[in-house]
N, C-alpha and C positions, 0 to 999 in steps of 0.2 A: 703228632709229637713235635715239640718245639725244637727248631734247628738252632744250634749254637756253635760259635767259634770259641774254643778254649785257648786263652792267652795266659802267659806266665813269664815273669822275669826270674831268671836264675842268676844268683849273684856270684861274682868271682870268688873262687875257693869253696863254693857250695858243692860238696861231694855227693850228697844224696838227693840231688834235684830230680833224678828219674823216679825215685820212690815218691817224691812229692807230686810229680806229674801223674803217676799211676793212681795216687790217692784222689787227685782232682778228677780224673776220669771216672773213678768209682763213685764219687759223690754226685757228679753230674748225672751219671746213669741212674743213681738211686732216686733222683728227682725227675727222672724221665726226660732229660734233655738229650737230644741226639747230637753228639759232637761230630761235626762234619769236616772241620778244619782245626788245626792247632797252630799257634804262633808263639814261639819261644824266643826270648832275647836274653843275652848275657850282658849284665851291666855291673859296674862297680858299686853304683848306688842308683836309686830310682830318680827319675826326673821329677822335680818339684811340681811341675805343672801337669804333666800327663803320665807320669810313672814310667812309661816306655819312651824311647827316643822318637823324634818326629818321623824318621824314616819308617820305623816299625808301625807306628800309628797309621801312617798312610797305607802301608802294606795291609794292615788289618781292615782298613776302610775298603780297599779294593777287593779283598776276599769276601767281605760282607755283601758287597754288590754282586760279585760273581756267583756266589752260592745262595744268595737270598736268605742269609741268616736272620733269625728273629732276635737274637740276643748275644751279647758278648759276656762270657764268663772269664773274669780275671782272677786267677788263683793266687792272689796276693791281697793284702789289706790296703785299700785305697783311702786317701783322705777325700773329704767332700769335694775339694777343689779338683783333684785328679779325676775322680769319677765324673763330675760334671763336664770337665773339659773333654774327656774321651767321648762322652755321649754327644757333645756338640759337634765333634769332628766326624764320628762314624754314623751319626744319625740312628743309633739303636740304643736300646736299654742296656745298661751295664750292671752286671751282678758280680760283686767281689766275693772273696772267701767268706767274709762275715755274713753277707746276705745269703749265700748258698747254704751255710750251716744252719742258719735260722729257718730257712725254708724247709729243711729236712726235719728239724726239731718240731716245727709247726705241724707237719704231717703226722707225727707220732704223739703229739700232746693231746691227751684225752681227759685231763683233769684241770680244775680251776687254777691251781698253783702254777702248773707248767705254762698254761696260757697267759697268766699274769706276767710270769718271768719273760716269756717270749715277747709280749707287748712292750715290756720295759726295755729289753735289749733293742727292739726295733725302733722305738721312739727316741731312744738315746742316740741312735745313729741318724735318725731322720732330722733332728733339730738343726745340726750344723749344715746338712745338705740343703734342706728347704730354705734356711736363712740365706745361704749363698745364692741358690737358684732364684728365689723370688726377689731378692734385693737387686740382682742383675736385671731381671725383667722390669721392675718398677723404675730403677734408675735409668734404664734404657728408654722408658716412656717419657720420663722427665729428668734428663741427665743433669740439669743444673738446678733442680728444685729439691733440696735436701728433705724437707718435710713431706712433700708430695710423694717422694720415692720411698720413704722409710715407714710411714704410718701403716699402710696395708700389711706389709710383711711382718712388722713388729707385732701386730695384733695376732697374726697366725702363730708366730713363735711363742708369744705369751700364752696362747691357748695350749700349745704343745707342752710347754714347761709346766703348766698347771696340771695337765693330764699325767705327766711324768711324776710330779710330786705325789699325786693321789695314788698312782701305782706303787711308788716306793713306800708310802704309808701302809697300804694294804699288805704288801709283801713283808714289811717289817713286823706287822701284827701276826702274819702267818709264821714268820720265822720264830717269834717269841712263843707262839703256841707250840711249835715243833720242839723248841728247847724245853718247854715245860713237860711235854710228853716224854722226851728223852730222860729228863731228870726224874720223872715219876717212875719210869721203868727201872732206872738205876736204884732208886730207893726201895723198889719191890724186889730187888735182887736179880733182875734180868741181866744176862750177858749178851752183848751184841757183836756178832761178826759181820763185817762189811765186805762185800765183793767189790773189788776195784780192778781196773785194767783198761787197756786200750779198747776202742770200739771193735766189735766183731771178734773179741777174744773168746766168746762163749759163756760169758758171765750168767746170762739169763738161762741158758740150758743147764748150767750147774745149779742155779737157784731152783729151777723146776725139779731137778732130780732130787735135791736134798730136802725140799719142802713139799714135794708132791703137788706143786702148783701147776698151773697151765698157762703161764704168761706167753704171749705171742713171741715166736722165735723165727727169724729168717736171716738171710745173708746180707740184708741191707743194713747200712750203718745207722747207729743211734736209734735202734728200736725202742730202747729204754730211755725215757726222758725224765719221768718222775720216779723217785726211789720207791721200792716196794719192800715192806717189812713182813716177815712171816715167822710165826712161832714154830720152831721145829719140834721141840718137846720140852716139857718142864720149864726151865728158866733160860733157855737158849733161843735167841732171836737171830735171824739171818736177814740181811738187807742187800737188795740189788740196787746198784747205782748207775748213773749215766756214764757212758764210756768216755775215756779221755781221748785227746787228740794233740799231736805235736803242733806247737805254734798257734794254738787257739787264741784269738784276740781277747785281751784282758776285759774288754767291755762285756763280752758274753759271760765270762767267769763271774764278773761283778753282779750281773743280772741273775745268775743262777746260784747265789749264795746259799739259798735254802738247801739245795741239793748237797752242798759241801758240808753242811752241819752233820749229816749222817756219818760222813767219813771222819770228821774231826772228833766226834764224840763216841765213836765206836770203841770197843774194848780190844778188838784185834782185826787184822785185815786178811782177806783171802785174795791174794794178788794173782789174778788169772792171766795167763799168757797163751797165745796161739802158737804152739810149738811147731805147727805144720808150715809156718811161713818160711820163705827163703831166709837164709842167714842174715842178709843185709837188712831185710824188713824187720826181722826179729830184733836185731841190734837197735835199729832206729826207734821202734815202738817201745821196747823195754826201757831204753834210755829216757825217752819222753815221759813214760809213766813214773819212773823213779824221780825224775826232776819235778814233776807235778806234786808227787807225794811229799817231797822235800819242801817245796814251796808252801804246801798246806801245813807243814810242820807236824806230819804224822808218820814220817818214815821210820822213826824209832819205835813205833808200836810193834807189839807181837805180830808176827806175820806167818802165814802159810802160803807157799807159792805153788800154784797148780799149773803144770805144763799140759794144757788141754789139747784135744784133737790129736792125741798120740797115735790113734789108729791110722792117721794119714802120713806117718813118718816111718821110714825104714830104720832098722837097728843101727846101721853105721852112722847115718847123719844125725840120729837122735843123740848118740853119745857126744858128738861134737857140739850140738846145739845146747845140750844140758850143761856142758862145761862153760860155754859162753854165757849162759843164763846165770850160772853161779857167780861168774865174775861181774856181770852187769848189776846183779842184786847184792854185790859186796859180801857174798857168802854169809848173809845175816839171817837166813831162814831156810828151813828144810824145803825141798822140792819134791812134789809128788806128781808122777806122770798119770794122766787119766784121759778118758774120753766120756764126756757127759752123754753124748749121743749113743754110744755103744755100751756104756756102763762099765767100761774097762777102768780098773783102778779106783772106782768110786767107793768100794768098801774100805780101802786104805784112807781115802779122803775123810770118810765118816769117822774112822778111828782117830785120825790126827785132830780133827775138830773136837772130838770128845775129850782128847787129852788136853788141848788148849783150854777148853771150857772148864776143866777141873782146876786149872791154875787160878781161876777167878772166883772160885767158891770154896768154902770150907767143907761143904758136903759133896761127895762124889755125885756126878749126874750121869744119867743114862739117856742118850739122845734117841737111839733107835732100839727098839725091842727086838 
């Protein structure tokens, strides 16, 4: 197992930094990193050169040597300059939040589109980093010879940009193909309900229960990378989508535009929440999901909210959590408590989806016999 030091900057006034730290630990574990030390620093703003202050960087360097760590995981988004400078000081590979998420996506990507999207996200990040790193190397070899320093790394960057352009062209073709399929389904009268929510909310378990599918389910984050569509019955489709995450870097979202099309063009949303979470985590993850749906301009769509994993909650705390959930979702949709794993409340989920489906068709539909 790869030994890692987990480092993070928490900013002044950041109230939920402990939740973010727990999330970092969860993601590191999901990628089989053994976190043996943690280094947390409070700052008003990141240092432009090294993100952390010089004292903290030296402390991390000492810890690296002491515990013989293989890698530094920084659970913030670093610029190329910051990442390169930290690596030069600590003499170890640095993985930031962006890199860590991509590594987990990569593990669960089993289709061509997902792999293309991951390659695009990775190469978009590599270009500025490699440009900076290689220019320093070549300028170091010939510090006063501009052409001698620039030509080698410029060719490498030109190659990367060419590959990026080809990836973008391939993905744009795939995106247009997806839009044509979506339009064709609409013209044929199909109604599409889309499962959305934070990662590990149980969307895939609900998808499996409703569609009688057998998609892989486990407690590790981002098991679903590529959206899956299943015909439940007659004219009703159900789509499982990639899980959301608070503060995910815009570059990743841009690379995964194809996944967002399922959500944007759905008829209604099935907003899934893990109601078994501690109240602070429920609050943070629900707020993040609402914000993402608002950014995608789909919040006003018809919604059904599923408070999943109800079997893990006692009655007293459930009432408090449901009241908080109503407030966080602006009291704009009915909430159904359920447990996809136990089957609790799933008959009511079926009934509610059937009722929503009937709003989108002139003919009554029967989903389950």
